Every structure is written in structure tokens, then in C-alpha cells.
VMD Tcl script that draws the C-alpha trace (Angstrom):
set ca {
  {33.98 -107.90 -65.54}
  {35.83 -106.05 -62.85}
  {38.68 -104.54 -64.89}
  {36.71 -101.41 -65.83}
  {35.49 -100.59 -62.33}
  {37.50 -98.11 -60.29}
  {39.72 -99.33 -57.45}
  {37.54 -97.44 -54.99}
  {34.44 -99.26 -56.27}
  {36.10 -102.66 -56.06}
  {37.45 -101.99 -52.57}
  {33.97 -101.13 -51.29}
  {32.34 -104.01 -53.15}
  {34.78 -106.54 -51.76}
  {34.43 -105.20 -48.23}
  {30.69 -105.85 -48.52}
  {30.98 -109.05 -50.58}
  {30.34 -111.81 -48.03}
  {27.69 -109.76 -46.21}
  {25.95 -109.10 -49.52}
  {26.05 -112.76 -50.50}
  {24.31 -113.57 -47.22}
  {21.57 -110.99 -47.83}
  {20.92 -112.18 -51.38}
  {20.68 -115.77 -50.19}
  {18.03 -114.75 -47.68}
  {15.88 -112.72 -50.09}
  {16.06 -115.44 -52.75}
  {14.56 -117.82 -50.21}
  {11.88 -115.32 -49.17}
  {10.93 -114.32 -52.74}
  {11.82 -117.15 -55.15}
  {11.65 -116.57 -58.90}
  {8.18 -116.43 -60.37}
  {5.46 -114.08 -61.67}
  {5.63 -110.63 -60.13}
  {4.01 -107.21 -60.19}
  {5.10 -103.82 -58.91}
  {3.22 -100.63 -58.09}
  {5.79 -97.84 -58.11}
  {3.40 -95.22 -56.73}
  {2.63 -97.44 -53.75}
  {6.22 -98.75 -53.49}
  {4.88 -102.32 -53.51}
  {6.34 -105.48 -55.01}
  {4.31 -108.71 -55.09}
  {5.39 -112.25 -55.94}
  {4.33 -115.71 -54.82}
  {1.45 -114.35 -52.79}
  {3.74 -112.10 -50.77}
  {3.91 -108.32 -50.74}
  {6.95 -106.21 -49.91}
  {7.53 -102.49 -49.64}
  {10.42 -101.59 -51.96}
  {12.35 -98.74 -53.47}
  {13.84 -98.48 -56.93}
  {17.55 -99.28 -56.79}
  {18.27 -98.89 -60.49}
  {17.65 -100.25 -63.98}
  {19.72 -101.75 -66.77}
  {19.04 -101.00 -70.44}
  {20.23 -104.07 -72.36}
  {20.12 -102.33 -75.75}
  {22.10 -99.26 -74.68}
  {24.13 -101.24 -72.14}
  {23.72 -98.54 -69.52}
  {22.85 -98.57 -65.84}
  {20.59 -95.82 -64.44}
  {20.40 -95.28 -60.69}
  {16.90 -95.07 -59.23}
  {17.58 -91.66 -57.67}
  {18.42 -90.30 -61.14}
  {15.49 -91.77 -63.07}
  {13.98 -88.72 -64.86}
  {10.46 -90.11 -64.82}
  {10.56 -90.81 -61.08}
  {12.87 -88.09 -59.78}
  {11.57 -86.80 -56.45}
  {9.18 -89.71 -55.94}
  {9.14 -91.89 -52.85}
  {10.15 -95.02 -54.73}
  {13.23 -93.29 -56.19}
  {14.18 -91.70 -52.86}
  {15.15 -95.13 -51.54}
  {18.49 -94.93 -53.36}
  {19.24 -91.28 -52.54}
  {22.01 -92.17 -50.07}
  {24.09 -93.88 -52.73}
  {25.69 -90.82 -54.41}
  {26.59 -89.34 -51.01}
  {28.39 -92.58 -50.11}
  {30.14 -92.33 -53.46}
  {31.33 -88.80 -52.72}
  {32.60 -89.73 -49.26}
  {34.56 -92.70 -50.56}
  {35.59 -91.39 -53.97}
  {33.54 -93.95 -55.91}
  {32.69 -92.31 -59.22}
  {30.30 -95.07 -60.32}
  {27.98 -94.26 -57.42}
  {27.97 -90.54 -58.17}
  {27.11 -90.75 -61.88}
  {23.45 -90.73 -62.80}
  {24.06 -93.42 -65.38}
  {27.01 -95.74 -65.95}
  {28.07 -96.95 -69.41}
  {28.70 -100.69 -69.35}
  {29.52 -101.48 -72.98}
  {33.24 -101.53 -72.16}
  {32.78 -104.53 -69.89}
  {33.26 -108.07 -71.17}
  {29.91 -108.93 -69.54}
  {27.78 -105.77 -69.23}
  {24.89 -107.58 -67.57}
  {27.15 -108.95 -64.86}
  {28.55 -105.46 -64.39}
  {25.00 -104.22 -63.82}
  {24.58 -106.86 -61.14}
  {27.78 -105.60 -59.48}
  {26.35 -102.06 -59.38}
  {23.10 -103.37 -57.89}
  {25.11 -105.39 -55.39}
  {27.12 -102.44 -54.09}
  {24.07 -100.17 -54.12}
  {22.23 -102.69 -51.94}
  {25.19 -102.92 -49.58}
  {25.58 -99.14 -49.28}
  {21.93 -98.95 -48.20}
  {22.37 -101.80 -45.71}
  {19.42 -103.48 -47.37}
  {18.44 -107.15 -46.97}
  {19.20 -108.04 -50.57}
  {17.82 -106.78 -53.87}
  {15.37 -108.11 -56.44}
  {16.20 -108.00 -60.14}
  {13.46 -108.63 -62.69}
  {12.93 -108.38 -66.44}
  {10.60 -105.40 -67.03}
  {10.58 -105.74 -70.82}
  {12.59 -107.28 -73.65}
  {15.45 -104.79 -73.16}
  {15.04 -103.59 -69.57}
  {15.92 -105.13 -66.24}
  {14.76 -103.35 -63.09}
  {16.18 -103.68 -59.58}
  {14.23 -103.16 -56.37}
  {15.59 -102.83 -52.85}
  {13.51 -103.85 -49.80}
  {12.29 -101.02 -47.58}
  {10.03 -103.08 -45.38}
  {10.24 -103.82 -41.63}
  {9.05 -107.39 -42.27}
  {12.38 -108.16 -43.95}
  {15.47 -107.30 -41.91}
  {19.13 -107.95 -42.85}
  {20.31 -111.47 -42.08}
  {22.29 -111.83 -38.88}
  {25.59 -113.58 -38.35}
  {25.10 -117.33 -38.75}
  {28.13 -119.37 -37.61}
  {26.90 -122.47 -39.45}
  {26.54 -120.71 -42.81}
  {29.57 -118.45 -42.22}
  {32.11 -120.58 -44.17}
  {29.86 -120.60 -47.24}
  {29.29 -116.85 -47.10}
  {32.96 -116.06 -46.64}
  {34.19 -118.39 -49.38}
  {31.53 -117.26 -51.86}
  {32.22 -113.61 -51.04}
  {35.96 -114.12 -51.52}
  {35.33 -115.48 -55.02}
  {32.95 -112.72 -56.07}
  {35.58 -110.09 -56.91}
  {38.67 -112.22 -56.15}
  {41.02 -109.47 -55.02}
  {41.50 -109.58 -51.24}
  {39.98 -112.40 -49.19}
  {41.24 -110.69 -46.03}
  {39.22 -107.57 -46.85}
  {36.16 -109.76 -47.46}
  {36.54 -111.41 -44.05}
  {37.19 -108.13 -42.24}
  {34.16 -106.56 -43.90}
  {31.87 -109.45 -43.06}
  {32.67 -109.31 -39.36}
  {32.62 -105.51 -39.21}
  {29.23 -105.30 -40.93}
  {27.91 -107.74 -38.35}
  {29.30 -105.52 -35.57}
  {32.01 -107.99 -34.50}
  {35.55 -106.83 -33.70}
  {38.46 -109.01 -34.78}
  {42.03 -109.78 -33.85}
  {44.45 -110.00 -36.76}
  {47.64 -111.94 -37.20}
  {49.75 -112.46 -40.30}
  {48.01 -115.69 -41.24}
  {44.61 -115.52 -39.53}
  {41.70 -113.45 -38.29}
  {39.97 -114.37 -35.04}
  {36.55 -113.06 -34.01}
  {34.23 -113.80 -31.07}
  {30.86 -115.28 -31.95}
  {27.61 -113.98 -30.45}
  {26.67 -117.53 -29.47}
  {29.98 -118.04 -27.68}
  {33.35 -119.31 -28.78}
  {35.27 -117.84 -31.65}
  {35.71 -118.02 -35.39}
  {39.21 -118.43 -36.80}
  {39.79 -117.74 -40.48}
  {43.22 -118.84 -41.73}
  {45.06 -117.66 -44.85}
  {47.77 -119.35 -46.90}
  {51.03 -117.78 -48.04}
  {49.39 -115.94 -50.95}
  {46.45 -114.62 -48.94}
  {43.76 -117.13 -49.89}
  {41.39 -118.49 -47.27}
  {42.81 -121.86 -46.22}
  {40.55 -122.72 -43.32}
  {37.48 -121.54 -41.40}
  {36.73 -122.89 -37.95}
  {34.03 -121.87 -35.50}
  {33.73 -123.32 -32.03}
  {34.55 -122.94 -28.37}
  {37.61 -120.99 -27.30}
  {40.52 -123.32 -26.64}
  {41.66 -123.56 -23.04}
  {45.09 -122.13 -22.29}
}
mol new
graphics top color blue
foreach p $ca { graphics top sphere $p radius 0.5 }
foreach p [lrange $ca 0 end-1] q [lrange $ca 1 end] { graphics top cylinder $p $q radius 0.2 }
display resetview
């Protein structure tokens, strides 16, 4: 999937990978799969008896194998629901990520175009600092992606217990630089780190420290979280 994305895209996606995994886990628990409705004029998404204010992140045309960013949707341009994704192209310009600047992205060249669409939704969500995204089938050949814009759903905070799962899953998502994944996860949670050749150490908000170790080829070899060792 990843071979056709630019290096700048992949660098940003991997930096946000573990944080994004954590957000998607949270929103999947809050809004499990099931019947849904959306009112684009009211920016409302409803499922399972719950209602959420959302914006349009983007959409994927399965027949044409193209991704269209919400901010570029010609039928919704200038609307409130499309404005939710307006920060994405500016982030793309600042970081040289062409895929975030294009109105639509051709995905036919990917081995798995649908998975490539999920990668675009994933980075778009992360750029917005959103607590996950919701992807739904809107027709036989269209999949639509919403991003939460609601104060009732805030981004998930650092969870030391779930941290190993988030880091290891994030490291596998794009499988390029586990160290970048770890650095990004802590930075996006506002935690500074100390780096050594074979490990990253970070203080935990609850006390103690997390130590992430790497093997000789840069893979995560251990994750420990607990009290600081006495010297």
C-alpha cells in the first residue's frame, strides 16, 4: 500500500501512527458498527442512539478509485460540514505533503486502493487532532469519512496500561521507523523524552517513567512502565 505515497506523507503518518491508533480505538468503542444516519446541513451523525457533531473528512469512490477531500467537495464547498477539513491542505503545504494539497488523489496505482483511502483518512484525522474518524458505506460505490467536531468526544489521553498495545500497533501500521512512532506518540501527548541509542525514556503523568527499548535493527524490543529506579 505505502509504496506510492510520498516520503513526506509517510513520515507524517508514522509520526502520528500510535496516537491515531489510540484515537480510533476510542471512537470504535463509543460508536460501534451499526445503522447510521447523517445530516450534512446540521453536521450531525447518529448511530446506536447517540448523536455526534461531525465534519466531512473525505470520501472514496470505489469505481473511480479516487479520494476526494471534504474541503474540495464541489457540492459542499464553503459549507460548515466541509470546513472541518480546511486545515489539511495548509498542513500539507507547510510539510511538503502533496497528497494533502491535492483536491483528489488517484489511488488506482496502489495494490490496495481501499486501504490507501484509509491511510489518507488516518493522516487527515491526525492533522486535525481529532478523536478518530468514522468511515461508512454511503452507497454501493462510495465510502464517506466523518471527523468528530464535538466537545463531548475529546482525544484520548495517555494511558500507561494501553501504551504498549498502541505503540506496537502503531509501529506495524506503516512499518518504517518504530523510533519515529514512539517519539510521535509521546510528543503528541505533550511528554518530553530522553533518547539513547537503544531506548527512549519518558516521564509518565501518573508518576514513574516509560522505557521503550529497541533492538539492533531498530525494532521495538521492550516496553516497560513503572516507578523510576532508585540510584
